[in-house]
C-alpha positions in Angstrom: 0.0 0.0 0.0 1.4 3.4 -0.9 2.4 6.0 1.8 -0.4 8.3 0.5 -3.0 5.7 1.0 -1.7 4.8 4.5 -1.8 8.5 5.5 -5.4 8.8 4.1 -6.7 5.9 6.1 -4.9 7.2 9.3 -6.6 10.6 8.8 -9.9 9.0 8.2 -9.8 7.0 11.4 -8.8 10.1 13.3 -11.7 12.1 11.9 -14.2 9.4 12.6 -13.0 9.0 16.2 -13.2 12.7 16.7 -16.7 12.9 15.3 -15.4 15.4 12.7 -17.1 13.8 9.7 -20.5 15.1 8.7 -23.4 13.4 10.5 -24.7 11.6 7.4 -21.2 10.3 6.8 -21.3 8.5 10.1 -24.6 6.7 9.4 -23.3 3.3 8.7 -20.9 3.1 11.6 -21.7 0.4 14.3 -22.9 1.7 17.6 -21.8 -0.4 20.6 -24.0 1.6 23.0 -27.1 1.0 20.9 -26.3 -2.7 20.6 -25.7 -3.2 24.3 -28.9 -1.4 25.3 -31.1 -3.7 23.3 -32.8 -0.8 21.5 -35.5 -1.8 19.0 -34.3 -1.7 15.4 -35.0 1.8 13.8 -33.9 3.5 10.6 -30.4 4.9 10.9 -28.0 4.7 13.9 -25.0 6.8 14.8 -22.0 6.5 17.0 -23.1 7.2 20.6 -21.4 10.2 22.0 -19.9 10.3 25.4 -22.4 11.2 28.1 -23.2 14.9 28.0 -24.2 16.1 31.4 -25.1 19.5 29.9 -28.3 18.2 28.4 -29.4 16.6 31.6 -28.5 19.6 33.7 -30.6 21.9 31.4 -33.5 19.5 31.8 -33.2 19.5 35.5 -32.9 23.2 35.6 -36.0 24.0 33.5 -37.9 21.3 35.5 -37.1 23.1 38.7 -35.1 20.1 40.1 -31.9 19.8 41.9 -28.8 20.4 39.8 -25.4 19.0 40.8 -23.0 21.4 42.5 -20.4 20.4 39.9 -22.7 21.7 37.1 -22.1 25.0 35.3 -25.7 25.7 35.9 -25.6 25.3 39.7 -24.9 29.0 40.4 -28.1 29.8 38.4 -30.2 27.9 40.9 -29.4 30.6 43.5 -31.6 33.0 41.6 -34.7 33.7 43.7 -36.9 33.4 40.5 -35.6 29.9 39.9 -36.0 29.0 43.6 -39.6 30.2 43.6 -40.4 28.3 40.4 -38.7 25.1 41.8 -40.7 25.3 45.0 -44.1 25.8 43.3 -43.5 23.2 40.5 -42.3 20.6 43.0 -45.6 20.8 44.9 -47.5 20.6 41.5 -45.7 17.5 40.4 -46.0 15.8 43.8 -49.7 16.3 43.7 -50.0 15.2 40.0 -48.0 12.1 40.7 -50.2 11.0 43.6 -53.5 11.8 41.9 -52.9 10.7 38.4 -49.6 8.9 37.6 -49.8 6.4 40.4 -53.3 5.4 39.3 -52.3 4.9 35.7 -49.2 2.9 36.8 -51.3 0.7 39.0 -53.9 0.2 36.2 -51.1 -0.7 33.7 -49.5 -3.1 36.1 -52.8 -4.9 36.7 -54.4 -4.8 33.2 -51.6 -4.7 30.6 -48.5 -6.3 32.2 -48.1 -8.6 29.2 -48.1 -5.7 26.8 -45.6 -3.8 28.9 -43.4 -6.9 29.2 -43.3 -7.4 25.4 -43.2 -3.7 24.4 -39.8 -2.8 22.9 -41.2 0.1 20.8 -44.1 2.3 21.7 -45.7 4.2 18.8 -47.7 7.3 19.8 -49.1 9.3 16.8 -51.0 12.5 17.4 -49.1 12.9 20.6 -47.5 16.3 20.5 -44.7 16.3 23.1 -46.7 14.0 25.4 -44.0 11.7 26.7 -45.5 12.1 30.2 -48.5 9.8 29.6 -46.6 7.5 27.2 -44.1 6.8 30.0 -46.8 6.5 32.6 -48.6 3.7 30.7 -45.5 2.1 29.3 -42.5 2.8 31.6 -40.2 0.1 30.3 -40.2 0.5 26.5 -36.8 0.7 24.8 -37.9 3.2 22.2 -40.7 5.8 22.2 -41.8 7.2 18.9 -44.0 10.3 19.1 -45.6 12.2 16.2 -47.2 15.6 16.2 -47.6 18.8 14.2 -45.7 20.9 16.7 -42.2 21.9 15.6 -39.1 20.4 17.2 -37.4 23.7 18.1 -34.1 23.9 20.0 -32.5 23.3 23.4 -32.9 26.1 26.0 -29.8 28.0 27.1 -30.4 29.0 30.7 -27.5 31.4 30.8 -29.4 33.6 28.2 -32.6 33.5 30.2 -31.6 35.5 33.2 -33.1 38.8 34.5 -36.7 39.5 33.4 -36.5 36.7 30.8 -36.3 34.0 33.4 -39.7 34.6 35.0 -41.3 34.9 31.5 -39.7 31.7 30.4 -41.0 29.8 33.4 -44.5 31.3 33.0 -44.6 30.2 29.3 -43.3 26.8 30.2 -45.9 26.3 32.8 -48.6 27.5 30.4 -47.4 25.1 27.7 -47.7 22.0 29.9 -50.7 23.0 32.1 -53.3 21.3 29.9 -51.3 18.0 30.0 -51.4 18.1 33.8 -55.0 19.2 34.3 -56.8 17.8 31.3 -54.4 14.9 30.3 -53.9 16.3 26.8 -52.5 19.2 24.8 -54.8 21.5 22.9 -53.0 21.8 19.5 -53.8 25.4 18.8 -52.9 26.6 22.2 -49.7 24.5 22.2 -48.7 25.9 18.8 -48.9 29.5 20.3 -47.1 28.6 23.5 -44.1 26.8 22.1 -43.6 29.3 19.2 -42.9 31.9 21.8 -39.7 33.9 21.6 -38.3 32.2 24.7 -39.5 28.7 24.2 -38.7 27.1 20.8 -40.7 24.0 19.9 -41.3 20.8 21.8 -37.8 20.1 22.8 -37.9 22.0 26.1 -41.2 20.3 27.1 -39.8 16.8 26.2 -36.7 17.6 28.3 -38.8 18.7 31.2 -41.0 15.5 31.0 -37.9 13.3 30.8 -36.5 14.9 33.9 -39.8 14.8 35.9 -40.3 11.1 35.1 -37.0 10.3 36.7 -34.9 9.8 33.5 -31.4 11.0 32.8 -30.7 12.5 29.4 -27.5 11.3 27.9 -27.6 12.9 24.5 -29.9 14.9 22.1 -29.6 14.7 18.4 -31.7 16.3 15.7 -32.6 14.7 12.4 -34.6 14.4 9.2 -35.7 11.2 7.6 -34.3 10.9 4.1 -36.3 9.6 1.1 -35.8 6.0 2.3 -37.0 6.8 5.8 -33.5 6.6 7.2 -32.6 9.1 10.0 -30.1 11.7 8.8 -28.7 13.8 11.7 -28.4 17.5 11.5 -28.0 20.7 13.6 -31.1 22.1 15.2 -32.7 25.1 13.4 -34.9 27.6 15.1 -36.3 28.7 11.7 -38.3 25.4 11.2 -40.9 26.7 13.8 -44.3 26.9 12.3 -43.3 25.4 8.9 -45.5 22.3 9.2 -44.8 21.1 5.7 -41.2 20.3 6.8 -40.5 17.1 8.7 -38.1 17.6 11.6 -37.2 15.2 14.4 -35.3 15.0 17.7 -33.9 11.9 19.3 -33.3 11.8 23.0 -31.0 9.2 24.4 -31.7 8.6 28.1 -31.5 6.2 31.0 -34.2 5.3 33.5 -33.6 5.9 37.2 -31.0 3.3 38.4 -30.8 1.8 35.0 -27.7 1.6 32.9 -29.7 0.6 29.8 -29.7 3.3 27.1 -33.2 4.0 25.7 -34.6 6.4 23.0 -37.3 8.9 22.7 -37.9 10.0 19.1 -40.2 13.0 18.3 -41.1 13.7 14.6 -42.9 16.8 13.6 -45.0 15.9 10.5 -48.5 16.1 9.0 -49.6 12.4 8.9 -52.9 12.9 7.0 -53.1 11.1 3.7 -52.3 14.3 1.9 -49.4 15.1 4.2 -47.9 11.7 3.7 -48.3 12.0 0.0 -46.4 15.2 0.0 -43.7 14.0 2.4 -42.5 10.6 1.1 -39.7 10.5 3.6 -42.2 10.5 6.5 -44.2 7.8 4.7 -41.0 5.8 4.3 -40.1 6.3 7.9 -43.4 4.8 9.0 -43.1 1.9 6.5 -39.8 1.0 8.2 -41.2 0.8 11.6 -40.9 -2.7 13.0 -43.8 -5.2 13.1 -45.0 -6.1 16.6 -44.8 -2.7 18.2 -47.3 -1.4 20.7 -49.4 1.7 19.9 -50.9 4.2 22.3 -53.3 6.9 21.2 -55.5 9.3 23.1 -57.1 12.7 22.6 -56.5 12.4 18.8 -59.4 14.7 17.7 -61.2 11.7 16.1 -58.9 12.2 13.1 -58.6 8.5 12.3 -62.5 8.4 12.1 -62.0 10.3 8.8 -61.2 8.9 5.4 -58.2 11.2 4.9 -56.3 9.6 7.8 -56.7 6.1 6.4 -52.9 5.5 5.9 -51.9 6.1 9.5 -54.8 4.0 10.7 -53.8 1.2 8.4 -50.2 1.5 9.5 -51.2 1.0 13.2 -53.5 -1.9 12.5 -50.8 -3.6 10.3 -47.8 -3.0 12.5 -49.1 -3.3 16.0 -49.3 -6.4 18.3 -51.2 -4.3 20.8 -53.2 -1.0 20.8 -54.2 1.0 23.9 -56.4 3.9 23.0 -59.5 6.0 23.9 -62.5 6.4 21.6 -60.9 9.4 19.8 -58.4 7.1 18.0 -59.3 4.2 15.7 -63.1 3.5 15.4 -64.2 0.2 17.0 -65.4 -1.2 13.7 -61.9 -1.3 12.2 -60.8 -3.9 14.8 -61.6 -7.2 13.1 -62.9 -9.5 15.9 -61.1 -12.5 14.4 -57.8 -10.7 14.6 -58.0 -8.7 17.8 -59.0 -9.6 21.4 -60.7 -6.5 22.8 -61.0 -5.4 26.4 -63.0 -2.3 27.4 -62.5 -0.1 30.5 -64.3 2.9 31.9 -67.5 4.5 30.5 -68.5 5.3 26.9 -71.8 7.0 26.2 -70.9 9.6 23.5 -68.1 12.0 22.6 -68.2 15.6 23.9 -70.3 18.0 21.9 -67.4 19.2 19.9 -67.0 15.7 18.4 -70.6 14.4 18.7 -70.8 13.4 15.0 -68.3 10.6 15.8 -70.7 8.7 18.1 -70.0 4.9 17.7 -73.2 2.9 18.3 -71.3 -0.4 18.0 -68.8 0.7 20.7 -71.6 1.9 22.9 -73.3 -1.5 22.6 -70.1 -3.3 23.4 -69.6 -1.2 26.5 -73.2 -2.0 27.6 -72.3 -5.7 27.2 -69.0 -5.8 29.1 -66.5 -3.3 30.5 -64.3 -2.9 33.6 -63.6 0.0 35.9 -60.9 2.5 34.9 -60.4 4.6 37.9 -58.8 7.8 36.4 -59.7 10.5 34.0 -58.2 10.4 30.5 -59.0 12.3 27.3 -61.8 14.7 26.5 -64.7 13.5 28.6 -65.1 13.4 32.4 -66.3 9.8 32.0 -63.2 8.3 30.4 -62.7 5.1 28.4 -59.8 2.9 27.3 -59.9 0.2 24.7 -57.1 -2.5 24.9 -56.7 -4.5 21.7 -54.3 -7.5 21.7 -53.6 -9.2 18.3 -54.4 -12.8 18.5 -51.6 -13.7 16.1 -48.3 -11.7 15.7 -48.4 -9.2 12.7 -46.3 -10.4 9.7 -44.5 -8.2 7.2 
């Protein structure tokens, strides 16, 4: 081998080791961290970076939680504005955990332990940044895939939020998550206004907060687009994608559970998944096509979109790919669950949708609830009298 070729390969090894190659040039490299963690197969992997405490420190800071004294952000926790926020939000989360999260966790442990045991990938379309409820129902998944219209945005920079900006930031952050805590869902129009604020860019800050408040440690955050084959291509975060809903943008959070060395992933993709939206964005359609068979799907507060003909593709994707579906009545209509393919269990109460969605009344679902249903024990979704449908596939889905 010539001296020039030897020097070329030496330089190439150095560049790869240093992470100096462009993100898309590193796509095919093996990832020991991903392999060891048992993460479900997903389009595109990248060398796992060394743990970056910065991301986790920012998450703890904006969640109003204790930051290590060794952190660069520790001095910022001496700010009276942050300390007041931390005190108030601590009480809020303590109450929320006792009144809602524990009830959901107890229900999931009693009613869907088999689904949780087998769930490697949880798919949650129409979610917005709602990792909170995804994690509450399915705390052990290797990979969470959330889809919503809300833009991805960027990571907050606490050092730039001091003075009058800090109080405004926390007020906007509280406002952006208040519906999730009080109503159990995000209102899309309100959410779009809240997270497009000058101080809060996109869903990333909310997802970081929810990861911290559910006891998880963020190891890394990477931004991406799916390419035309549905493969993840990593990129730098761009604030100017906010509000441009025709563009698909994604964020991948690598995290560990409390006391767990296993690496896990939260993937959020901002995309229009109507039939028209998928036709216009072939990369998103390809991304969905590449999802593994046998995943678990969770859907709630989905505005009855999959009751409509122009959301047929995402509905078909769920029914084709899922081994289990946990949803409320705003998701897939009862009639689409073939009784020879799915074992259906019903929980809570179903009489009719709220007035806003009353045209989506399902008579067959109402009759099924009249025949047999079990107690739910907590509020979920739009109505005060909540419902959950659990569908288990009788035979494993096949490609």
